[in-house]
C-alpha distance (Angstrom), angle and dihedral (degrees) to the residues before:
residue distance angle dihedral
M1 . . .
E2 3.79 . .
K3 3.80 122.6 .
K4 3.82 130.8 -166.8
V5 3.69 139.2 162.0
V6 3.81 112.5 -128.7
L7 3.76 116.4 -151.1
K8 3.75 115.3 164.0
D9 3.91 100.7 175.8
T10 3.70 105.3 106.1
T11 3.86 93.2 -162.2
V12 3.73 91.3 56.4
R13 3.80 91.5 45.5
K14 3.93 89.9 53.5
M15 3.92 90.3 46.5
I16 3.87 90.6 52.3
C17 3.92 89.8 48.1
K18 3.83 91.3 48.1
K19 3.83 95.7 48.3
L20 3.64 95.0 45.3
G21 3.74 102.2 36.2
L22 3.81 93.6 -119.5
S23 3.76 128.9 145.0
T24 3.79 116.9 -127.5
G25 3.79 88.6 -106.9
G26 3.81 93.2 53.1
L27 3.76 88.0 48.5
S28 3.77 89.6 54.8
L29 3.69 92.3 47.7
A30 3.87 91.0 50.4
L31 3.85 91.3 49.8
S32 3.71 92.6 51.6
F33 3.78 92.2 50.7
Q34 3.83 92.4 -119.3
R35 3.86 87.9 123.7
N36 3.77 124.1 48.6
S37 3.90 104.3 -176.1
P38 3.87 120.0 131.8
K39 3.82 88.7 -102.5
A40 3.79 90.7 52.6
H41 3.79 90.4 50.0
Q42 3.87 89.8 49.8
A43 3.77 92.1 47.8
R44 3.87 90.3 53.4
E45 3.82 89.4 49.6
M46 3.77 92.5 50.1
A47 3.79 92.5 47.4
L48 3.76 89.6 51.6
E49 3.74 92.2 49.4
N50 3.81 92.9 49.6
G51 3.80 102.1 52.5
G52 3.78 103.3 -68.2
F53 3.87 122.1 129.7
L54 3.84 134.2 -152.2
M55 3.78 117.5 -117.3
E56 3.78 124.1 -168.2
E57 3.78 123.9 -168.0
K58 3.82 114.2 -149.0
P59 3.79 119.8 -170.0
M60 3.82 113.4 -114.5
S61 3.74 119.9 -125.2
R62 3.81 116.9 -121.6
V63 3.82 129.0 -157.3
T64 3.68 118.8 -153.6
R65 3.87 119.2 -165.6
I66 3.78 120.9 -147.7
L67 3.83 107.6 -146.8
N68 3.74 129.9 -161.1
A69 3.86 126.5 -140.0
K70 3.87 89.6 -80.9
G71 3.64 94.4 53.7
E72 3.75 95.3 -109.2
T73 3.79 121.8 135.4
E74 3.79 114.5 -103.2
R75 3.75 97.2 176.4
T76 3.82 143.7 -18.3
I77 3.75 129.2 -128.3
T78 3.96 117.6 -156.6
N79 3.86 117.5 -157.5
K80 3.66 117.6 -165.3
């Protein structure tokens, strides 16, 4: 499961970088949860307070059916 904070407003991104002393790359790493320092945590909180939102990607389950020669289902396999 992958999480990230989405913040598209460039003025807010620049304001967060300036207040916390981060580079734009450092902010991107913090918002994508690739960094977990106190500054990164603070940057995520500021982004959420100023119009950002949290996105979580969850893998979809997939069902595969094994068919016989007549086209009838013999068994199913579920991938998670």
